[in-house]
VOSE-909910 format. One line per 2 residues: number of its first residue (from 1); their letters; for each residue x, y, z of C-alpha. Coordinates in nm, 3 decimals. Layout:
NUM> a> X,Y,Z; ...
end
This chain:
1> mt> 20.390,6.332,2.843; 20.602,6.108,2.624
3> ae> 20.967,6.181,2.546; 20.868,6.274,2.189
5> es> 20.603,6.519,2.313; 20.843,6.684,2.558
7> ta> 21.108,6.725,2.287; 20.851,6.877,2.051
9> aa> 20.733,7.112,2.327; 21.091,7.224,2.398
11> nt> 21.153,7.303,2.030; 20.834,7.495,1.952
13> te> 20.690,7.830,2.037; 20.341,7.872,2.177
15> ee> 20.293,8.217,2.024; 20.102,8.093,1.721
17> di> 19.889,7.793,1.636; 19.905,7.723,1.264
19> re> 19.606,7.525,1.142; 19.717,7.470,0.783
21> ph> 20.082,7.482,0.671; 20.143,7.624,0.324
23> eh> 20.346,7.469,0.043; 20.673,7.644,0.139
25> dv> 20.666,7.516,0.500; 20.897,7.237,0.610
27> lc> 20.717,6.992,0.838; 20.929,6.824,1.105
29> gr> 20.855,6.462,1.174; 20.833,6.129,1.000
31> gg> 20.598,5.944,0.773; 20.468,5.941,0.419
33> si> 20.257,6.255,0.441; 20.550,6.451,0.587
35> ns> 20.796,6.315,0.330; 20.570,6.396,0.037
37> wk> 20.488,6.750,0.158; 20.596,6.996,-0.114
39> gn> 20.802,7.210,0.127; 20.988,6.902,0.253
41> er> 21.062,6.792,-0.103; 21.202,7.139,-0.179
43> fr> 21.408,7.124,0.142; 21.553,6.782,0.051
45> nl> 21.643,6.910,-0.298; 21.829,7.207,-0.148
47> ve> 22.013,6.973,0.091; 22.102,6.738,-0.195
49> kr> 22.243,7.028,-0.403; 22.474,7.132,-0.118
51> kr> 22.558,6.785,0.013; 22.897,6.747,-0.154
53> vy> 23.019,7.089,-0.038; 22.890,7.018,0.315
55> lt> 23.061,6.677,0.333; 23.393,6.819,0.214
57> ar> 23.382,7.120,0.449; 23.672,7.106,0.692
59> fk> 23.539,7.335,0.964; 23.218,7.344,1.167
61> re> 23.177,7.710,1.077; 23.164,7.621,0.707
63> kr> 22.899,7.357,0.776; 22.691,7.605,0.978
65> li> 22.708,7.856,0.691; 22.590,7.594,0.443
67> as> 22.301,7.493,0.672; 22.214,7.859,0.728
69> si> 22.206,7.923,0.353; 21.946,7.646,0.315
71> ve> 21.734,7.795,0.594; 21.762,8.143,0.444
73> ei> 21.654,8.017,0.103; 21.343,7.851,0.255
75> qs> 21.262,8.166,0.453; 21.308,8.395,0.150
77> lk> 21.029,8.227,-0.048; 20.700,8.412,-0.102
79> pp> 20.522,8.341,0.131; 20.817,8.267,0.360
81> gr> 20.875,7.903,0.442; 20.863,7.807,0.810
83> fl> 20.992,7.505,1.000; 20.693,7.356,1.182
85> sr> 20.633,7.085,1.442; 20.298,6.918,1.504
87> na> 20.116,6.983,1.832; 19.930,6.652,1.863
89> kk> 19.712,6.769,2.152; 19.577,7.073,1.965
91> gt> 19.595,6.930,1.616; 19.787,7.238,1.497
93> wc> 20.139,7.324,1.390; 20.387,7.548,1.575
95> kc> 20.702,7.724,1.457; 21.022,7.569,1.583
97> ks> 21.223,7.786,1.823; 21.550,7.699,1.658
99> vl> 21.554,7.648,1.284; 21.884,7.461,1.302
101> cs> 21.718,7.230,1.555; 21.453,7.172,1.289
103> in> 21.714,7.079,1.032; 21.846,6.809,1.265
105> sv> 21.499,6.664,1.316; 21.413,6.639,0.949
107> ht> 21.528,6.309,0.803; 21.676,6.363,0.459
end
């Protein structure tokens, strides 16, 4: 198992294999297909809108609240957006255990 595979395994749940993500899902990873995914574009737009407030926040608690508000907005969509990581062995997607972990792994 590579370091990347072990990190992905530590951050995902095995309760559900998702074959096809929907347009509100945020896909964790890198590459053109991930960057151009509609859910990732929405996510980056939300981050961009809150960037100035986040950068000027003085306390970690403020920054966590801003990050949480982005996650909540994604999850409040119909159908709810999920943060997903690819399971390369199965060829499926899995929900991330920690959504804030997902935010850190998405390159904006």
